C-alpha positions as CSV (number, residue, x, y, z in Angstrom):
1,M,113.9,87.0,85.5
2,F,115.8,87.7,82.3
3,W,116.5,91.4,82.8
4,H,117.6,90.9,86.4
5,D,120.0,88.0,85.4
6,C,121.5,89.7,82.4
7,F,121.6,93.4,83.3
8,G,121.1,93.7,87.0
9,M,118.5,95.6,88.9
10,E,120.1,99.0,88.3
11,V,119.3,98.8,84.5
12,L,115.8,97.7,85.2
13,V,115.2,100.6,87.6
14,I,116.6,103.1,85.1
15,L,114.4,101.7,82.4
16,M,111.3,101.9,84.7
17,I,112.1,105.6,85.6
18,A,112.6,106.4,81.9
19,V,109.3,104.8,80.9
20,F,107.4,106.6,83.7
21,S,108.9,110.0,82.7
22,L,108.2,109.5,79.0
23,L,104.6,108.4,79.4
24,G,103.6,111.2,81.7
25,T,100.3,111.2,83.4
26,N,98.5,108.8,85.7
27,D,95.6,108.5,83.2
28,E,98.0,107.4,80.4
29,L,99.6,104.8,82.7
30,G,96.3,103.7,84.3
31,T,97.9,104.1,87.7
32,K,95.5,103.8,90.6
33,W,96.9,105.8,93.5
34,E,95.2,104.9,96.8
35,R,95.4,107.4,99.6
36,I,97.4,106.4,102.6
37,D,97.4,109.5,104.8
38,E,97.9,113.2,105.1
39,N,100.5,115.0,107.2
40,I,100.1,118.1,109.3
41,N,101.2,120.3,106.4
42,G,98.4,119.0,104.2
43,N,100.6,116.9,102.0
44,V,98.9,113.7,100.9
45,Y,100.6,110.4,100.3
46,Y,99.4,107.6,98.0
47,L,100.4,104.1,97.2
48,D,100.2,102.2,93.9
49,Y,99.3,98.7,95.0
50,E,99.6,97.4,91.5
51,S,103.3,98.4,91.3
52,I,104.2,96.2,94.3
53,R,106.7,93.5,93.3
54,K,108.3,91.0,95.6
55,R,111.9,90.0,94.7
56,D,114.5,87.9,96.5
57,N,116.0,91.0,98.2
58,G,112.8,92.7,99.2
59,I,109.6,94.4,97.9
60,Y,109.7,97.1,95.3
61,F,106.9,99.7,95.1
62,W,105.9,103.3,94.1
63,Y,104.4,105.9,96.3
64,L,103.3,109.4,95.4
65,A,103.6,112.5,97.6
66,D,101.2,115.3,96.6
67,Y,102.1,118.7,98.1
68,L,99.6,121.3,99.2
69,T,102.1,124.0,98.3
70,P,105.1,123.7,95.9
71,T,108.5,122.7,97.1
72,S,111.4,125.2,96.9
73,S,112.1,123.8,93.4
74,G,108.5,124.4,92.3
75,Y,107.3,120.7,92.5
76,F,103.7,119.9,93.5
77,S,104.2,116.1,93.5
78,V,106.8,113.4,93.3
79,K,106.6,109.7,92.6
80,I,109.2,107.7,94.4
81,Y,110.4,104.1,93.7
82,N,111.4,102.2,96.8
83,L,112.8,98.9,98.1
84,A,111.3,97.6,101.3
85,D,112.9,95.1,103.7
86,C,110.0,93.9,105.8
87,Y,112.2,91.6,108.0
88,D,114.1,94.6,109.4
89,F,111.2,97.0,108.7
90,R,113.2,99.5,106.6
91,Y,113.2,101.0,103.1
92,K,115.4,102.7,100.5
93,H,114.6,105.2,97.9
94,I,115.8,104.0,94.5
95,G,114.6,106.8,92.2
96,F,112.1,109.5,91.8
97,L,110.1,111.6,89.3
98,A,109.2,115.2,90.2
99,Y,106.3,117.1,88.7
100,K,105.2,120.7,88.5
101,E,101.6,119.6,88.7
102,P,99.6,117.8,91.5
103,M,99.2,114.0,91.5
104,G,102.1,113.4,89.2
105,M,100.3,114.8,86.2
106,G,102.0,116.1,83.1
107,A,105.5,115.2,82.1
108,A,108.2,114.6,84.8
109,D,110.3,117.7,85.2
110,N,113.1,116.0,87.0
111,S,114.1,112.4,87.6
112,Q,116.9,110.7,89.4
113,T,118.1,107.1,90.0
114,S,120.8,106.0,92.4
115,S,123.3,103.5,91.2
116,Q,124.0,102.4,94.7
117,Y,120.6,103.4,96.1
118,T,120.2,105.5,99.3
119,D,121.0,104.2,102.8
120,W,118.4,102.2,104.5
121,Q,115.9,104.3,106.4
122,Y,113.8,103.2,109.4
123,P,110.5,105.0,109.7
124,A,109.6,106.8,112.9
125,P,106.7,105.2,114.8
126,E,103.3,106.8,113.8
127,S,104.8,108.4,110.7
128,I,103.4,108.3,107.2
129,F,106.4,106.3,106.1
130,N,105.7,103.8,108.9
131,K,102.1,103.5,107.6
132,I,103.3,103.0,104.0
133,L,105.8,100.4,104.9
134,Q,103.2,98.6,107.1
135,E,100.8,98.5,104.1
136,I,103.5,97.1,101.9
137,C,104.6,94.4,104.4
138,D,101.1,93.4,105.3
139,A,100.1,93.0,101.7
140,H,103.1,90.8,100.7
141,N,104.2,88.8,103.7
């Protein structure tokens, strides 16, 4: 892929985060969030199946966390961009967009990308993240 070869994955991720934060709502993007599960706190997690992209080093995807009550920073939802490694069943957060409205609506109030990504995380059995990773790996392996 031209962008990956010339500029590296970091630039591509930063551009994707910028586009998502500038465009705003799900309706404007045409994103179809599919519900994965709800935790004991009433927070609901969604996956954007259309965002899933398989690359040499793993599978990239977006998920959305929709909070029943706002976080301490006042966010009702976040969209998180991730890298999945299905072989070792682990994932990394690459960037996120935080919203003051539910379901990632409105303009992103905060965003962040990591130039070195986060450390690999291994989901606990029976956790929502385990379910999300299982969905990703089943769909693309």
